[in-house]
FISEGU-913980 format. One record per residue (C-alpha): x, y, z. Coordinates in Angstrom, 1 decimal, padded with zeros to 4 digits. Layout:
N
- px py pz
- X Y Z
...
This chain:
58
- px py pz
- -009.6 026.9 -001.7
- -010.7 023.6 -003.1
- -009.5 024.5 -006.6
- -006.1 025.2 -005.2
- -006.0 021.7 -003.6
- -006.9 020.1 -007.0
- -004.1 022.1 -008.6
- -001.7 021.0 -005.9
- -002.9 017.4 -006.4
- -001.6 017.7 -010.0
- 001.7 019.4 -009.1
- 002.6 018.0 -005.7
- 000.2 015.2 -004.8
- 001.4 014.5 -001.2
- 000.4 017.9 000.1
- -003.4 017.6 -000.4
- -003.2 014.0 000.7
- -001.6 015.0 004.0
- -004.0 017.9 004.5
- -007.2 016.1 003.7
- -006.3 012.5 004.3
- -003.9 012.6 007.2
- -000.7 010.8 007.8
- -001.8 007.4 006.4
- -002.9 008.8 003.0
- 000.1 011.2 002.9
- 002.6 008.4 003.3
- 000.8 006.2 000.8
- 000.8 009.1 -001.6
- 004.6 009.6 -001.2
- 005.1 006.0 -001.9
- 003.0 006.3 -005.1
- 005.0 009.3 -006.1
- 008.2 007.4 -006.0
- 006.8 004.4 -007.9
- 004.6 006.1 -010.5
- 003.5 009.7 -010.5
- 000.0 009.3 -012.2
- -001.5 007.0 -009.5
- -000.4 009.5 -006.9
- -002.3 012.3 -008.6
- -005.4 010.1 -008.9
- -005.1 009.1 -005.2
- -004.8 012.7 -004.1
- -007.9 013.7 -006.1
- -009.8 010.8 -004.6
- -008.9 011.9 -001.1
- -009.9 015.5 -001.9
- -013.2 014.4 -003.4
- -014.0 012.1 -000.5
- -013.4 014.9 001.9
- -015.7 017.2 000.0
- -018.5 014.6 000.1
- -017.9 014.0 003.8
- -016.9 010.4 003.4
- -013.2 010.8 004.4
- -011.7 008.4 006.9
- -010.3 009.4 010.3
């Protein structure tokens, strides 16, 4: 399941950001996608990795 989220983070970054980070991270990720795509991918991967470590917010 987690590998699928990392693949989605590359293809469609807002989906894993919403799933693992909630609305705040999802909306931030959508904004990053509109501005520049690469930071959105990085943000989504950070959100996923923080959730795996148990340090996610909210």
